[in-house]
Backbone as CSV, one residue per row, in Angstrom:
resi,resn,N_x,N_y,N_z,CA_x,CA_y,CA_z,C_x,C_y,C_z
1,MET,240.687,-54.851,-218.746,239.498,-55.507,-219.219,238.939,-56.356,-218.076
2,LYS,237.610,-56.257,-217.888,236.958,-57.021,-216.832,235.875,-57.901,-217.420
3,LYS,235.633,-59.008,-216.746,234.524,-59.875,-217.121,233.222,-59.227,-216.691
4,THR,232.174,-59.446,-217.460,230.849,-58.985,-217.069,229.906,-60.184,-217.009
5,ILE,228.881,-60.017,-216.207,227.901,-61.070,-215.965,226.524,-60.441,-216.125
6,SER,225.601,-61.178,-216.716,224.211,-60.727,-216.754,223.483,-61.348,-215.563
7,ILE,222.788,-60.496,-214.809,222.044,-60.977,-213.650,220.608,-60.462,-213.723
8,ASN,219.739,-61.153,-213.033,218.343,-60.773,-212.946,218.041,-60.479,-211.486
9,ILE,217.686,-59.239,-211.208,217.322,-58.844,-209.851,215.894,-58.330,-209.899
10,SER,215.023,-59.038,-209.238,213.628,-58.632,-209.136,213.007,-58.384,-210.514
11,GLY,213.329,-59.253,-211.467,212.754,-59.167,-212.795,213.441,-58.202,-213.738
12,MET,214.476,-57.514,-213.281,215.224,-56.595,-214.136,216.593,-57.207,-214.435
13,VAL,217.008,-57.106,-215.686,218.287,-57.674,-216.099,219.340,-56.569,-216.118
14,PHE,220.479,-56.880,-215.503,221.598,-55.945,-215.445,222.859,-56.645,-215.906
15,THR,223.745,-55.881,-216.521,225.089,-56.354,-216.813,225.971,-55.753,-215.734
16,ILE,226.719,-56.615,-215.064,227.495,-56.194,-213.901,228.904,-56.754,-214.022
17,ASP,229.898,-55.975,-213.613,231.256,-56.511,-213.690,231.485,-57.489,-212.538
18,GLU,232.481,-58.315,-212.709,232.719,-59.435,-211.794,232.953,-58.983,-210.345
19,ASP,233.728,-57.920,-210.152,233.999,-57.435,-208.798,232.728,-56.900,-208.134
20,ALA,231.933,-56.173,-208.894,230.679,-55.644,-208.361,229.716,-56.774,-208.021
21,PHE,229.692,-57.805,-208.863,228.846,-58.972,-208.596,229.229,-59.632,-207.281
22,GLN,230.520,-59.775,-207.048,230.988,-60.393,-205.806,230.576,-59.559,-204.593
23,ASN,230.727,-58.240,-204.687,230.319,-57.353,-203.589,228.820,-57.456,-203.319
24,LEU,228.030,-57.460,-204.392,226.577,-57.568,-204.238,226.193,-58.921,-203.647
25,SER,226.821,-59.974,-204.103,226.546,-61.313,-203.568,226.865,-61.397,-202.083
26,ASN,228.010,-60.848,-201.697,228.386,-60.850,-200.282,227.384,-60.073,-199.441
27,TYR,226.949,-58.927,-199.952,225.967,-58.098,-199.247,224.648,-58.857,-199.067
28,LEU,224.162,-59.465,-200.136,222.901,-60.207,-200.048,223.035,-61.435,-199.145
29,ASP,224.164,-62.112,-199.197,224.390,-63.264,-198.315,224.388,-62.846,-196.849
30,THR,224.987,-61.696,-196.557,225.003,-61.191,-195.181,223.591,-60.883,-194.704
31,ILE,222.797,-60.277,-195.571,221.413,-59.974,-195.202,220.624,-61.269,-194.993
32,LYS,220.802,-62.240,-195.886,220.097,-63.520,-195.745,220.443,-64.189,-194.427
33,SER,221.715,-64.171,-194.061,222.112,-64.812,-192.806,221.569,-64.045,-191.600
34,TYR,221.451,-62.715,-191.733,220.887,-61.904,-190.653,219.432,-62.286,-190.393
35,PHE,218.682,-62.533,-191.456,217.270,-62.882,-191.314,217.026,-64.381,-191.295
36,ASN,218.084,-65.180,-191.222,217.951,-66.630,-191.209,217.062,-67.059,-190.046
37,GLY,216.058,-67.837,-190.356,215.149,-68.319,-189.330,214.014,-67.368,-189.005
38,SER,214.055,-66.168,-189.561,212.989,-65.203,-189.317,211.785,-65.528,-190.190
39,GLU,210.632,-65.346,-189.615,209.412,-65.533,-190.388,209.322,-64.406,-191.415
40,GLY,209.005,-64.744,-192.646,208.895,-63.742,-193.688,210.204,-63.366,-194.340
41,ARG,211.243,-64.175,-194.120,212.562,-63.878,-194.683,212.522,-63.733,-196.193
42,ASP,211.795,-64.630,-196.862,211.740,-64.586,-198.322,211.094,-63.294,-198.818
43,GLU,210.068,-62.839,-198.140,209.407,-61.596,-198.519,210.322,-60.398,-198.269
44,ILE,211.038,-60.423,-197.162,211.988,-59.350,-196.852,213.070,-59.286,-197.921
45,MET,213.611,-60.450,-198.292,214.666,-60.491,-199.309,214.138,-60.011,-200.665
46,ALA,212.913,-60.377,-200.995,212.321,-59.924,-202.262,212.186,-58.402,-202.270
47,ASP,211.777,-57.829,-201.133,211.652,-56.369,-201.034,213.013,-55.679,-201.166
48,ILE,214.014,-56.236,-200.524,215.360,-55.660,-200.589,215.901,-55.750,-202.011
49,GLU,215.717,-56.896,-202.653,216.189,-57.050,-204.024,215.453,-56.102,-204.974
50,ALA,214.162,-55.886,-204.744,213.401,-54.945,-205.577,213.965,-53.531,-205.427
51,ARG,214.292,-53.156,-204.198,214.857,-51.818,-203.966,216.241,-51.692,-204.602
52,ILE,217.046,-52.741,-204.515,218.364,-52.736,-205.161,218.197,-52.558,-206.664
53,ALA,217.256,-53.269,-207.256,217.012,-53.153,-208.691,216.600,-51.728,-209.062
54,GLU,215.744,-51.111,-208.264,215.331,-49.724,-208.522,216.531,-48.781,-208.487
55,LEU,217.359,-48.940,-207.473,218.527,-48.070,-207.330,219.520,-48.272,-208.471
56,LEU,219.739,-49.516,-208.866,220.664,-49.785,-209.964,220.104,-49.264,-211.281
57,GLN,218.791,-49.363,-211.457,218.173,-48.879,-212.693,218.428,-47.386,-212.887
58,THR,218.363,-46.625,-211.810,218.613,-45.186,-211.936,220.067,-44.916,-212.299
59,ARG,220.974,-45.739,-211.823,222.393,-45.539,-212.124,222.718,-45.962,-213.555
60,VAL,222.056,-47.000,-214.052,222.299,-47.459,-215.416,221.695,-46.467,-216.410
61,ASN,220.590,-45.847,-216.056,219.949,-44.884,-216.943,220.766,-43.616,-217.137
62,GLU,221.816,-43.452,-216.357,222.650,-42.261,-216.481,223.613,-42.357,-217.653
63,GLY,223.382,-43.268,-218.566,224.205,-43.369,-219.763,225.265,-44.442,-219.718
64,LYS,225.242,-45.287,-218.699,226.211,-46.370,-218.650,225.499,-47.706,-218.760
65,ALA,226.212,-48.680,-219.258,225.594,-49.976,-219.517,225.957,-51.035,-218.481
66,VAL,227.060,-50.855,-217.773,227.555,-51.886,-216.871,227.589,-51.365,-215.440
67,VAL,227.030,-52.155,-214.534,227.070,-51.827,-213.111,228.478,-52.144,-212.609
68,ASN,229.072,-51.197,-211.872,230.424,-51.414,-211.358,230.434,-51.336,-209.830
69,VAL,231.614,-51.466,-209.269,231.766,-51.502,-207.809,231.245,-50.218,-207.163
70,SER,231.504,-49.080,-207.760,231.035,-47.833,-207.155,229.502,-47.769,-207.129
71,ASP,228.855,-48.360,-208.117,227.388,-48.422,-208.105,226.884,-49.275,-206.940
72,ILE,227.524,-50.400,-206.737,227.128,-51.287,-205.644,227.400,-50.625,-204.300
73,GLN,228.533,-49.941,-204.169,228.832,-49.237,-202.926,227.798,-48.158,-202.649
74,ALA,227.348,-47.470,-203.683,226.318,-46.441,-203.511,224.999,-47.060,-203.060
75,VAL,224.661,-48.212,-203.601,223.440,-48.915,-203.194,223.542,-49.323,-201.724
76,ILE,224.677,-49.864,-201.351,224.878,-50.315,-199.962,224.826,-49.114,-199.008
77,GLU,225.398,-47.991,-199.403,225.330,-46.797,-198.573,223.886,-46.324,-198.400
78,THR,223.103,-46.402,-199.465,221.701,-45.992,-199.406,220.894,-46.933,-198.517
79,LEU,221.085,-48.234,-198.675,220.309,-49.210,-197.899,220.857,-49.432,-196.497
80,GLY,222.142,-49.235,-196.326,222.779,-49.452,-195.039,223.275,-50.871,-194.877
81,GLU,224.156,-51.025,-193.934,224.711,-52.345,-193.615,223.736,-53.107,-192.740
82,PRO,223.666,-54.422,-192.938,222.760,-55.224,-192.078,223.270,-55.317,-190.647
């Protein structure tokens, strides 16, 4: 049994398990630090979060209700490492 968390990414609400949430948080923190001090960082982060939400939406629509670690890994593979 795993804990789940409700999160809002770019206006879309997802239920995500705790391990997947940690992976996603680490990924977003790494991207934020990469663009730290860059002009337009907030807009870049909003665009990245919107794309993450789109990718997760397609995975949730496949008949599952909870985002898991493999979903987050697939998103990271699609977007690439910062």
